[in-house]
C-alpha positions in Angstrom: 81.5 117.4 89.9 83.4 120.2 91.5 82.4 121.0 95.0 82.4 124.8 95.1 79.2 126.5 94.2 78.8 128.4 90.9 79.1 131.7 92.8 82.2 130.6 94.7 83.9 129.3 91.5 83.1 132.4 89.4 80.6 130.8 87.0 79.2 127.6 85.5 82.0 127.5 82.9 84.6 127.5 85.6 82.9 124.5 87.3 82.7 122.7 83.9 86.4 123.4 83.3 87.3 121.8 86.7 85.3 118.8 85.6 87.2 118.8 82.3 90.5 118.8 84.1 89.3 115.8 86.3 88.3 114.0 83.1 91.6 114.7 81.4 93.7 113.7 84.4 91.7 110.5 84.7 90.8 111.0 88.4 87.0 111.4 88.3 86.2 108.0 86.9 88.5 106.0 89.3 86.3 103.3 90.8 85.6 103.8 94.5 86.9 107.4 94.5 85.2 110.5 95.9 84.8 111.9 92.3 88.6 112.0 92.1 89.3 114.0 95.1 91.0 111.1 96.9 93.0 109.7 94.0 96.8 109.2 94.1 99.1 109.4 91.1 98.7 106.1 89.4 95.1 105.6 90.4 95.3 104.4 94.0 93.1 106.0 96.7 94.0 107.8 99.9 91.9 108.2 103.1 91.0 111.4 104.7 91.5 115.1 103.7 93.4 116.3 106.8 96.4 117.0 104.6 97.9 116.2 101.2 98.7 112.4 101.3 102.5 113.2 100.7 103.2 109.9 99.0 105.9 109.6 96.4 104.9 107.0 93.8 106.7 105.7 90.7 105.0 104.3 87.6 106.3 103.7 84.1 105.1 106.1 81.4 106.3 105.3 77.8 108.8 102.9 79.3 110.4 105.4 81.6 109.8 105.6 85.4 108.0 108.7 86.5 107.9 109.6 90.2 105.3 112.0 91.5 103.6 113.2 94.7 100.5 114.2 92.6 97.2 113.6 94.4 93.6 114.7 94.4 91.1 115.5 91.6 93.6 117.8 89.9 96.7 115.8 90.7 98.3 118.6 92.7 102.0 118.1 93.7 102.8 118.1 97.4 105.1 121.2 97.1 102.4 123.2 95.4 99.8 122.2 98.0 102.1 123.6 100.7 102.6 126.8 98.8 99.0 127.4 97.9 97.7 126.4 101.3 99.8 129.2 102.7 99.3 131.9 100.0 95.5 131.3 99.8 95.2 130.9 103.6 93.4 127.7 103.3 92.1 125.9 106.4 90.5 122.6 106.8 93.1 120.5 105.0 93.2 119.0 101.5 89.4 119.0 101.2 87.6 118.8 97.9 86.7 122.5 98.2 90.3 123.5 98.8 91.4 121.4 95.9 88.9 123.3 93.7 90.2 126.6 95.1 93.8 125.7 94.3 92.9 124.6 90.7 91.1 127.9 90.1 94.1 129.8 91.4 96.4 127.9 89.1 94.0 128.7 86.2 94.0 132.4 87.2 97.8 132.5 87.3 97.9 131.2 83.7 95.5 134.0 82.8 93.0 131.6 81.5 90.0 132.4 83.8 88.5 135.0 81.4 88.9 132.6 78.5 87.0 129.9 80.4 84.2 132.3 81.4 83.9 133.3 77.7 83.9 129.7 76.5 87.2 130.0 74.8 88.2 126.5 75.9 90.9 125.7 73.4 92.7 128.9 74.4 92.3 128.0 78.1 93.6 124.5 77.6 96.7 125.9 75.8 97.4 128.3 78.6 97.0 125.6 81.2 99.0 122.9 79.4 102.1 123.4 81.5 100.1 122.7 84.7 98.2 119.5 83.7 100.3 116.9 81.8 97.1 115.4 80.3 96.5 118.6 78.3 98.0 118.9 74.8 100.8 121.4 74.2 103.2 120.5 77.0 106.5 118.6 76.8 106.0 116.3 79.8 105.9 113.2 77.6 103.0 111.7 79.4 100.6 111.1 76.5 98.3 114.1 76.6 94.8 113.9 75.2 94.0 115.3 71.8 92.4 118.7 71.8 89.5 117.4 69.8 88.7 114.8 72.6 88.8 117.5 75.3 86.6 119.9 73.3 84.1 117.1 72.7 84.0 116.4 76.4 83.6 120.1 77.1 80.4 120.1 75.0 79.2 116.9 76.7 79.6 118.8 80.0 77.3 121.5 78.7 79.8 124.0 77.7 79.4 126.2 74.6 81.8 128.1 72.4 85.2 126.4 72.0 
């Protein structure tokens, strides 16, 4: 589960959407992980939250090698962490709470936050598909989930209106 409180996140649906991202990105269920917050691209784990792990890893996707610095519950790239850490004035490192804050800011920048609060999750997923490769509607070629699967998970998480 997301680590920010409901008040800090801006509502229960925002917390649910963060959990939906973690489900979609495949980070939350990684065995031995801290609910996905310490997961590297490809499923390995990193230790400590002092900073983004800054590891460039390559794995095949659909027969093609894909290299990424993605890490954490929301698979944030190193360069974006650096930018958001500065713009949001985050202290304390690549902590779970700061990962949540960055993900919410990314959602806000895609103008999907009001959709999420209203339960318009299909719209929010579409607006955020260029951030998370596991969301349908992007051209990353990384086998996104079907919208129906994400909407079913949304309802399982306790969300209403899709």
